N, C-alpha and C positions, 0 to 999 in steps of 0.2 A: 543290612544294617536296622537295627530295631528303633521304633522311635525314644524309646528311653535311652538309648545308648547315644543316640546323636545330640539327645537334650544336654548330655553331660558331658560331650566334647568341646573342647575349644572353640569359640569361631575364629576362622582363618582370615586374617587382615594380611591383604596385598599393598603393600608400599613398593611405591614407584619412587626410586633413589634420585632419579634424574642425571646423574653421573654414574661414574666407574669408581671413586676411590672415595676413601675417609678423609676428605679434605674440605677446606670451606665451612662456612658457620652452620650452612642448612644439613650439609652431609654429619657433621659431628654433634649435632641436635637428633637426627635420626639414630645414630648409633649410640647415642645416650638414652634415647627412648628405648629400644631395642633390649637394652642391659636392665630397665627397670619394669618393662612390660610384664605382666602379671602371665604367664605361658601357661597357668590353670586354666585361664580363661579366653587367652587370644594367643593363637599359634600365628607368629610372623611369617610372610613368605616376600621375599623382596626381588624386585626388577631392577636389573640396572642396564646402563644403555650400550655396554660392552664389555670385554673380559678385561680384568684391571685388580688392583689392590684390594678393590671392598669384596671379593669375592672371598678371598683367603681370610680377611677380617671378619666377614659374615658365618664363613665355614667354622671357623674358630668359636664363634659365639653360640653355634648350634644351629645358626639361622639359615634357612632354606633359600637358596640364591638361584635365579632364572636370567640369564643373559637374553635381555627381552629386544635391545635394539632402541634405537631412538624413536621418540613419539614424535610423529609429524603427521602432516596431511599428503595424502597422494593425489598427486597431480592425475592419472589415471582414475576416471569414476569405477570403471572395473575393479582396480587394485583397492580403490580406497572401500569398496563393498567387500571385497574378500577379506581385508583387513579386520573391518569390523565383526563380518560374521566368524573369524577365527578367534576375533576376542572373546565374543561371546561363547563359544565353544570351550575355548580356556576356561574362563570364570566360572562356566557351570561345571566343567571337568573338577576343577579344582576345588569347589564347594566352597568360593570367596564369598564371604559375608559383608563386607566391608574394603573400600578403597582409601588408602591414604595416599595423596598426590604432596610429596615434599617439594613441590614446585608450583608456581602461581601463573607462569608467564604462559602457559599455553593457549592457541585459539580454537581450535576445533579438529583436535586428533580423531582418530578413530576410535581408542580406548574411552574416550569420554562417552562416545555416542554409545558405545557396546555397553557398557558399564548402565548408562540410562534405560536402553533397550532390556537390560536384564533385570532393571529396578535393582540393582548394587549399590548401595549408598555411597558417596564420596565425600570424604574430608579431606577440603583444600587448604593446606600451609602457607600462611602468608607470613615470609620470616624478612619481608620487607613491604614499604609502603607499598603497595598496588592499586593501580589508576586505571588497568587494563580491561575495558568492557568486554570482554572474551565472553562468546557464550558458554566455554569450558567452567566460568567463575558462575554463570548463571544456573549452570547443570549442577552443581555441586549440592549437598544436602545441606552440608555446613561448613563453616571457615573457621580454621584454629590460625587465629594471631599472636604473635609471639610476646606484644604487649599492647597495655591500654592505647597508647601512642600509635601502632600499625592500626588497632582495629578501628580507631575513631579518624584515622586519615586515608584509609583506604577505600575504593570504589567496591562494595559488597554485592551489588545488584539484586536489593531485596535478600540476599542470602542470610541468614541467622550467622552472628559473629560470636565467636567465645575466645577469651582470650585465654591461651593457655602459655605462660610464662616458660623460655625453654630451660631446661634441666641440663646439669653438668653431671657426667661421671667423676663423683667424688673420688673413688679409689686410686683412679689414672694421676689425678692431680694433686693429691694430697701425699704422695710421695713423690720422691725426687733425689736427685744424687748431686751433690755441689760438681759445678764447672769452674769452682775459681781459678783453681789449682792449673787448669787447662790454659785460662786465660790471663795467667800471673796477675791475679788480684788478690791482694794480700785478705784474709781472714776478717780481720778488724775492720775493713773499707766497708762504707755502706754504698750500695748499690742501688740506683736508680734505673727503671726499665720500660722503655718504651715496645711495645710488641704489636705486630700490625702489619698491615699493607703500606708499604713506603709511599703515601699521597698524601696531597694538600687535605683532601676531604678529611683525613685522620690526622690531622695536624701535627706528622712528623716534623715540620719543619717551627712550629711552636715550641716545641719539646726542642730542638735544637736550640732556639733563642733563650729558652729558660735556662738551659745548662751553661750559659756564660752568664746568669747572674747569680746562679748557685754559690753557696761560698762552703766549701770545706776542702782542705787537702786529700784527705781520705774517703772524699766521695767518687764513684765511679759512674757512667751512666753505661747501659745498653740500649743497642739498638736492634732487635729481632724483627726480621719480615723481609718478603723478596722485592727486591727491585726489579722492574720491569724493564725490558730491554725495549729502547726507544721510547716514542711518545703512542704505544697502543692505546693506553688510556690516559686522556689529555691531561690529569691535574697528576699524572705519575711521576716519580723522581726517579733518573737513572742512576745506578751507582754511582756513576762518574759525579754527577750534581750533588749525590748526599756526601760522599766522601771530601768532595771541597768543600762542602758547609760544615764539615767537623774536624779539618785538617788543621785549624789553629790550636784545640782542643786535645790535649792526650788523656784527658779524661775519659773520652768519649770510644766506645768501641764500635764498630759494626758488625753483627754476627752475622747478617745474611738469612736466608730462609732457614728455619730448625726445624726438625722432627722430636727431637726431645727437649719442647716447651716446658713439661712438668720440670726438667731440671733446670731450668732458664729460669721459670718461677721460684722454685726452692732456693737458688740461689742468690736471689733478688730480696730487698729488704722494704722496697716502693715500685708498685707499679702506675705508670701513667698513662692516662686515657684522654688526648688532648683534642676529641674530635670537633670539626665546624660543623658538621652535615647532622644531619637528624638520625643518629644513630638508632634503630630500629629495636634495638636490644642491648648488644655489647658483650658478646661471650667471654671476651679477655676478663670482664667484671668478678665473672662467676670462676673461671679458672685460676685466678689472683686468690680470690677468697678460701676456694678449695684448699690453695699453699698456704693459708693462713697470712695474705699479703695485704695491708690496705692500698687503696687505690687514691690517686688523686686524679677526678674526670671531670668532664664539660656537663653543666645541664643543658643535655640534648636528648632529644627524643625519649626512648624507653629508660634511658640511663637512670633518671632519677626512681623508678620504679624497683630498680635493682642498690643500687648504694643509697644507704641511710647517712646523710650527711652528719659528720660531727661523731658517727657511732661505727661506721663500719669502711668511713673514707671522708675523704674531702671533696663537695663538689664545688665548681666554680664556674662561672660565667665565661661560655665559647668564644674564644677570642682576647680574653683578658690576660695577658702576659702576666701582668703583676699579681694578680689573684692565683696564676699558674704557680709563678714563682715562690710566693707567699705559701702555699700549700706544700709545694716540696720542701722548702725550707722547715717548713714545721714539722714535717715528719721526720726530716734529717735530724735534727735538732733536739727531739722530744722521743728519745728511746722507749718508754712507756708507753707514748702514745701509740706507737709502729707495733709494738705487742698487744696490746689491747684491742687496738682497732683490727686487728688481722685475727684476732681468737673472734671479734665479735662479728668479725665476716665471715668466717667457718662456720660457727653456729648458725647465722642465716642461711648461707646457701644450703647447709645442712639439713635445717626445719622447711625451708621455701622452695627450693631447686634442685632438688636431688628426685626424689620417687613423688612427690607432691604433685608436680605437675603432669605426672604418668597417670595417677589416679584420677585427675581431672579429665584427662585426655580418653581414659578407658570409660568412664562416666557417660563422655559423649559419643564413644562409641556405641554402648548399651542401650542409649535413647533413640538411636536410628536404624539399630538392627531390629527386623520385625519379629 
């Protein structure tokens, strides 16, 4: 290959997905990144932990996928050295120009050491506040933080931090089909939806408490999310606990885990995000906006970086049940406000949270590639 030809070829970017499926916020962000990535400049190759649904999704997108295995430290020094050497060989053979770690909780895996030895720059993605002082963080060339909140509250160990807001696949969430008929909900009813993990930090109990005080016979409430079995996560609600809490109000319906979230958003009129914890970003906000739906959300973490209070939604203080009820009731009672905020939210996400963050990420790549 001539030097001139090599200069015109796109740089190969190696993404470590960190899982084997398109689920969870971090995975959804990576898939939207791949959608908007300029393939004339950057050629992606994604490494997954094991065979799974991500492989087919990536193949459908025309993205090369490699089943890499779990990133870990080897107990045997010999195995550790072999893993480093084999990774070095793989990086050189595949002409990897930059590595994007879609995870930030590694300690000292062989892959990081190999990249360091091969002088391949690493961008480590902080999807949540990271306080781990791992060598892997220090060896990164740059950190991409999903919000200013994450950037300012994380331990960066002296590595430059760049705020790269999350993006959303606008096409995937701007189109949907109504599920009202299947749920036996009249077309004239106003649907208020909670979407997310059924956990205390996500405020699902605050949502249920708010429904008790919201007025309107033509209002219905949906809860879409997965209940954990038992108490694997300390603040998780079991399905039995959740069903017991909503049993007294026939207006509330628990949908469980849904793979058709674009349809859930499309069928909703208002989306509520009553988180107690400091949300690093809040992808649900983008997904609802892509569906032209206004939100009522709490002023925590990175949420105020996404929601423009009074324009694309309503922001309330965390734990303020009175304000939460007022925000929901306001949007229920004012159809024009619902429509205008939904349209504003769509315009906002289209302008700032689709390809714009990816162009910023590409500029970061360009600054690191020699």
